[in-house]
PLY file of the C-alpha trace (Angstrom):
ply
format ascii 1.0
element vertex 279
property float x
property float y
property float z
element edge 278
property int vertex1
property int vertex2
end_header
0.00 0.00 0.00
2.85 2.39 0.81
4.51 1.73 -2.56
1.23 2.50 -4.33
0.86 5.79 -2.47
4.47 6.70 -3.29
3.90 6.09 -7.01
0.68 8.10 -6.95
2.48 11.04 -5.28
5.23 10.93 -7.94
2.62 11.01 -10.72
0.87 13.97 -9.09
4.15 15.86 -8.75
5.02 15.20 -12.40
1.58 16.33 -13.58
1.80 19.47 -11.48
5.25 20.24 -12.90
4.00 19.81 -16.46
0.97 22.02 -15.76
3.20 24.73 -14.32
5.48 24.56 -17.36
2.50 24.89 -19.74
1.21 27.88 -17.77
4.61 29.59 -17.98
4.78 28.98 -21.73
1.30 30.41 -22.16
2.11 33.47 -20.08
5.36 33.99 -21.95
3.72 33.86 -25.39
3.21 37.32 -26.88
1.66 38.35 -30.17
3.63 40.51 -32.54
3.23 44.15 -31.56
3.85 47.48 -33.23
6.43 48.70 -30.74
10.05 47.93 -30.22
12.24 47.59 -33.27
9.33 48.21 -35.65
8.55 51.48 -33.93
12.19 52.58 -34.22
12.20 51.77 -37.93
8.93 53.63 -38.43
10.16 56.83 -36.82
13.50 56.57 -38.62
11.79 56.19 -42.02
9.52 59.16 -41.41
12.46 61.24 -40.17
14.31 60.56 -43.43
11.20 61.37 -45.47
10.69 64.59 -43.49
14.27 65.73 -44.14
13.99 64.93 -47.87
10.65 66.76 -48.13
12.01 69.85 -46.38
15.11 69.81 -48.61
12.97 69.52 -51.74
10.88 72.61 -51.03
13.68 74.59 -49.40
15.86 74.25 -52.52
13.26 74.65 -55.27
11.01 77.34 -53.71
12.44 80.86 -53.36
13.41 82.33 -49.98
10.93 82.39 -47.13
8.30 80.68 -49.26
10.50 77.59 -49.48
11.04 77.55 -45.70
7.28 77.89 -45.15
6.45 75.02 -47.50
9.18 72.93 -45.87
7.60 73.51 -42.44
4.21 72.51 -43.85
5.84 69.34 -45.18
7.18 68.57 -41.70
3.66 69.02 -40.27
2.45 66.70 -43.02
4.89 64.02 -41.86
3.79 64.49 -38.25
0.15 63.98 -39.30
1.08 60.77 -41.10
2.84 59.44 -37.98
-0.19 60.36 -35.84
-2.57 58.55 -38.20
-0.43 55.38 -38.12
-0.21 55.46 -34.31
-3.96 55.95 -33.78
-5.45 53.78 -36.51
-5.40 50.66 -34.27
-6.99 52.55 -31.37
-10.28 53.34 -33.03
-13.17 51.58 -34.73
-15.79 52.04 -37.39
-15.69 54.94 -39.81
-13.11 56.78 -37.73
-10.66 53.88 -38.01
-11.20 53.63 -41.77
-10.57 57.36 -42.13
-7.38 57.14 -40.08
-6.10 54.26 -42.19
-6.98 55.99 -45.45
-5.31 59.27 -44.50
-2.25 57.43 -43.14
-1.75 55.65 -46.46
-2.43 58.78 -48.54
-0.09 60.99 -46.51
2.66 58.35 -46.56
2.40 57.83 -50.33
2.56 61.58 -51.04
5.48 62.01 -48.63
7.27 59.10 -50.27
6.80 60.70 -53.72
8.27 63.98 -52.44
11.20 62.16 -50.82
11.87 60.16 -53.96
11.90 63.35 -56.05
14.30 65.01 -53.62
16.58 61.98 -53.60
16.43 61.80 -57.40
17.49 65.45 -57.60
20.31 64.93 -55.12
21.63 61.90 -57.02
21.48 63.74 -60.36
20.65 60.63 -62.34
18.27 60.36 -65.25
16.57 63.22 -67.09
16.40 66.64 -65.48
13.09 67.32 -63.65
14.15 70.59 -62.06
11.61 72.69 -63.94
8.74 70.38 -63.01
9.81 70.30 -59.36
10.12 74.10 -59.20
6.64 74.62 -60.69
5.22 72.06 -58.27
7.03 73.55 -55.26
6.01 77.13 -56.02
2.36 76.72 -57.08
1.00 73.29 -56.14
2.74 71.95 -53.02
1.42 74.37 -50.41
-2.31 74.28 -51.31
-2.11 70.51 -51.79
-0.42 69.71 -48.47
-2.29 72.27 -46.40
-5.63 71.41 -48.00
-5.14 67.70 -47.33
-4.36 68.39 -43.66
-7.45 70.59 -43.27
-9.60 67.99 -45.03
-8.22 65.22 -42.82
-8.87 67.16 -39.61
-12.45 68.01 -40.62
-13.20 64.47 -41.78
-11.78 62.84 -38.65
-13.75 65.20 -36.47
-16.91 64.45 -38.44
-16.57 60.64 -38.27
-15.29 60.52 -34.68
-17.16 58.15 -32.35
-17.95 61.00 -29.96
-19.79 62.76 -32.79
-22.02 59.72 -33.30
-22.73 59.59 -29.57
-23.50 63.32 -29.54
-25.83 62.89 -32.53
-27.65 60.01 -30.83
-27.94 62.03 -27.63
-29.18 65.07 -29.54
-31.74 62.91 -31.35
-32.98 61.48 -28.04
-33.20 64.97 -26.52
-35.04 66.20 -29.60
-37.59 63.41 -29.31
-38.02 64.19 -25.60
-38.57 67.87 -26.36
-41.08 66.98 -29.08
-43.01 64.73 -26.72
-42.88 67.46 -24.06
-44.16 70.01 -26.59
-46.97 67.64 -27.63
-47.88 67.09 -23.99
-47.93 70.84 -23.33
-50.08 71.38 -26.42
-52.56 68.70 -25.33
-52.60 70.09 -21.79
-53.30 73.60 -23.06
-56.05 72.26 -25.32
-57.67 70.39 -22.41
-57.38 73.45 -20.17
-58.93 75.60 -22.86
-61.78 73.11 -23.31
-62.33 72.98 -19.55
-62.34 76.78 -19.41
-64.97 76.94 -22.16
-67.14 74.38 -20.38
-66.80 76.31 -17.09
-67.86 79.48 -18.87
-70.87 77.65 -20.33
-71.78 76.37 -16.89
-71.46 79.84 -15.37
-73.59 81.26 -18.18
-76.27 78.60 -17.57
-76.22 79.36 -13.83
-76.68 83.05 -14.55
-79.61 82.22 -16.85
-81.19 80.14 -14.09
-80.73 83.00 -11.64
-82.27 85.44 -14.13
-85.21 83.09 -14.72
-85.71 82.90 -10.97
-85.65 86.68 -10.79
-88.22 86.83 -13.60
-90.49 84.42 -11.71
-90.17 86.45 -8.54
-90.92 89.65 -10.43
-93.98 88.05 -12.05
-95.18 86.82 -8.65
-94.76 90.31 -7.20
-96.52 91.79 -10.21
-99.39 89.32 -9.81
-99.66 90.15 -6.12
-99.72 93.87 -6.85
-102.34 93.39 -9.56
-104.40 91.24 -7.23
-104.28 93.84 -4.50
-105.17 96.50 -7.06
-108.23 94.53 -8.18
-109.27 93.97 -4.60
-109.00 97.68 -3.92
-110.92 98.57 -7.08
-113.64 95.99 -6.40
-114.00 97.33 -2.89
-115.00 100.71 -4.34
-118.79 100.90 -4.57
-118.96 104.02 -6.66
-118.96 102.96 -10.34
-117.69 106.30 -11.53
-114.73 106.26 -9.19
-113.99 102.66 -10.04
-114.24 103.37 -13.78
-111.98 106.37 -13.40
-109.41 104.28 -11.54
-109.58 101.50 -14.09
-109.07 104.00 -16.90
-106.11 105.49 -15.05
-104.65 102.01 -14.69
-105.13 101.40 -18.41
-108.13 99.12 -18.06
-111.82 99.49 -19.06
-114.64 98.43 -16.77
-116.44 95.45 -18.17
-119.32 95.65 -15.71
-118.55 92.23 -14.37
-119.59 91.37 -10.86
-122.68 92.63 -8.99
-123.73 96.09 -10.04
-123.22 98.42 -7.10
-126.08 100.54 -5.98
-125.90 104.07 -7.36
-125.88 106.81 -4.73
-127.42 110.06 -5.81
-125.46 113.19 -5.04
-126.67 115.57 -2.34
-128.68 118.68 -3.46
-126.91 121.97 -3.54
-127.57 124.64 -0.90
-130.73 126.74 -1.59
-132.09 124.24 -4.02
-135.69 123.06 -3.63
-136.71 119.56 -2.91
-137.07 117.65 -6.17
-140.16 115.88 -4.83
-141.91 119.20 -4.01
-144.32 120.59 -6.66
-142.95 123.14 -9.05
-143.99 126.81 -8.26
-146.49 128.51 -10.36
-144.88 130.54 -13.13
-147.82 132.78 -13.71
0 1
1 2
2 3
3 4
4 5
5 6
6 7
7 8
8 9
9 10
10 11
11 12
12 13
13 14
14 15
15 16
16 17
17 18
18 19
19 20
20 21
21 22
22 23
23 24
24 25
25 26
26 27
27 28
28 29
29 30
30 31
31 32
32 33
33 34
34 35
35 36
36 37
37 38
38 39
39 40
40 41
41 42
42 43
43 44
44 45
45 46
46 47
47 48
48 49
49 50
50 51
51 52
52 53
53 54
54 55
55 56
56 57
57 58
58 59
59 60
60 61
61 62
62 63
63 64
64 65
65 66
66 67
67 68
68 69
69 70
70 71
71 72
72 73
73 74
74 75
75 76
76 77
77 78
78 79
79 80
80 81
81 82
82 83
83 84
84 85
85 86
86 87
87 88
88 89
89 90
90 91
91 92
92 93
93 94
94 95
95 96
96 97
97 98
98 99
99 100
100 101
101 102
102 103
103 104
104 105
105 106
106 107
107 108
108 109
109 110
110 111
111 112
112 113
113 114
114 115
115 116
116 117
117 118
118 119
119 120
120 121
121 122
122 123
123 124
124 125
125 126
126 127
127 128
128 129
129 130
130 131
131 132
132 133
133 134
134 135
135 136
136 137
137 138
138 139
139 140
140 141
141 142
142 143
143 144
144 145
145 146
146 147
147 148
148 149
149 150
150 151
151 152
152 153
153 154
154 155
155 156
156 157
157 158
158 159
159 160
160 161
161 162
162 163
163 164
164 165
165 166
166 167
167 168
168 169
169 170
170 171
171 172
172 173
173 174
174 175
175 176
176 177
177 178
178 179
179 180
180 181
181 182
182 183
183 184
184 185
185 186
186 187
187 188
188 189
189 190
190 191
191 192
192 193
193 194
194 195
195 196
196 197
197 198
198 199
199 200
200 201
201 202
202 203
203 204
204 205
205 206
206 207
207 208
208 209
209 210
210 211
211 212
212 213
213 214
214 215
215 216
216 217
217 218
218 219
219 220
220 221
221 222
222 223
223 224
224 225
225 226
226 227
227 228
228 229
229 230
230 231
231 232
232 233
233 234
234 235
235 236
236 237
237 238
238 239
239 240
240 241
241 242
242 243
243 244
244 245
245 246
246 247
247 248
248 249
249 250
250 251
251 252
252 253
253 254
254 255
255 256
256 257
257 258
258 259
259 260
260 261
261 262
262 263
263 264
264 265
265 266
266 267
267 268
268 269
269 270
270 271
271 272
272 273
273 274
274 275
275 276
276 277
277 278
């Protein structure tokens, strides 16, 4: 039993040693990167191209203009290096733009460097006239325009611009919904205000109708009292005069009151006495 346990322990130790060795190999395995020697070569190549570009424009463009175009060429080389360094740190349209501008800037810089080296070597046909025309009239607008175009394009296709556009779109939709909600709220408030005004108008009409009824009741009571007063008058002439003053005409309805003869005037003879003799 002890020999079996000893053999099992040896197997476990061997397996553990192999597993540790595999882990070390895995940890020590690295993919090919862009740094190190390749980075040194890259910067060295672009430094040579930059010096050749500056020499080309400094020699073939007159005075300060040549120095200015040479400085623009150095900025052009710096842009190319930046594009190559950042093209693997982006994604989408921005990465494609970085890769495209890196290739374009490098190709144009290589053409300028080749022309400068060709002029320095003095081999082949003379291209001095072509280089001078290019350096004086074409190089500056071409290089500067490409840099401006690259900056604007990279800013336009940058991932932050897409995020800002999405955020702006979301905010715009929120504002539109808020505006629709405010419009609906104002419409409902306006409708409620109109209905309240209709209700108030109806209440005022009811109050006026009630006032009319009260006025009619008072008028009826006054008329009734007036009729009672007039009917209480026994003298037909007085009652007729009052009715005419009130705008009414006596119809003779009701029991005919007994007529009272007026009293005789002073000094007048008795109407029942016989008339005196006129002879």
